[in-house]
C-alpha positions in Angstrom: 69.9 73.3 -113.9 66.7 71.4 -115.7 65.4 72.1 -118.9 63.3 75.0 -117.7 66.0 77.0 -116.5 65.6 76.2 -112.7 68.2 75.0 -110.1 68.2 71.4 -109.0 69.4 72.0 -105.6 69.4 75.1 -103.2 71.0 76.2 -100.7 69.4 77.2 -96.7 69.4 80.7 -97.9 67.6 80.1 -101.1 65.3 77.6 -99.1 64.3 80.0 -96.8 63.8 82.8 -99.9 61.4 80.4 -101.2 59.2 79.3 -98.8 59.3 83.1 -97.2 60.8 82.4 -94.2 63.8 83.2 -92.0 67.1 80.8 -93.0 66.8 79.9 -89.5 63.7 78.0 -89.7 64.7 76.7 -92.5 67.5 75.0 -89.9 64.7 73.9 -88.1 62.6 72.3 -90.4 66.3 69.8 -91.4 67.2 69.3 -87.9 63.6 67.4 -87.6 63.7 65.6 -90.3 61.1 67.7 -92.0 62.8 69.3 -95.1 65.7 66.6 -96.3 68.8 67.8 -96.8 72.4 67.1 -96.9 75.7 68.3 -96.0 78.8 69.4 -98.9 81.6 70.6 -96.8 80.4 73.1 -94.4 77.3 74.3 -96.2 73.3 72.2 -96.4 72.2 71.2 -99.8 68.0 70.9 -100.4 66.5 69.6 -104.0 64.7 72.4 -104.9 61.3 70.2 -105.5 61.6 69.1 -101.7 61.5 72.3 -100.7 58.6 73.3 -102.7 57.0 70.2 -101.7 57.3 70.7 -98.3 55.4 74.1 -99.1 53.0 72.5 -100.7 51.8 69.6 -98.6 51.5 72.4 -95.4 49.5 74.6 -97.7 47.1 71.6 -98.2 47.3 70.3 -94.7 46.5 73.7 -93.1 43.2 74.2 -96.0 42.0 70.8 -95.0 42.4 71.5 -91.5 40.0 74.6 -92.0 37.7 72.6 -94.2 37.0 69.9 -91.6 36.8 72.5 -88.6 33.8 74.3 -90.7 35.9 77.3 -90.9 34.9 79.6 -94.2 37.7 81.8 -95.2 37.1 85.6 -94.1 36.8 88.5 -96.2 40.5 89.9 -97.1 39.1 92.9 -95.3 37.1 91.9 -92.5 40.5 92.3 -90.1 40.2 95.8 -91.4 37.3 97.4 -90.2 37.3 99.1 -87.1 34.0 98.9 -84.4 
């Protein structure tokens, strides 16, 4: 654990919780090399910082793509309106 009481490493399940995805999604990211991981015994282990860095990259890339295409963020309530 670090000074801030945050674990240095995490499991597939913990990474899935951090990214709010299913564990199989984490396994796919590991298999494609998008998320660095190593096996210790039978389990994959990732650095928590790498998982957080992946989330940050996805957020920044998708935001940049939306801004580049000239899309403006829709109102939260826009999808709730009925015709």
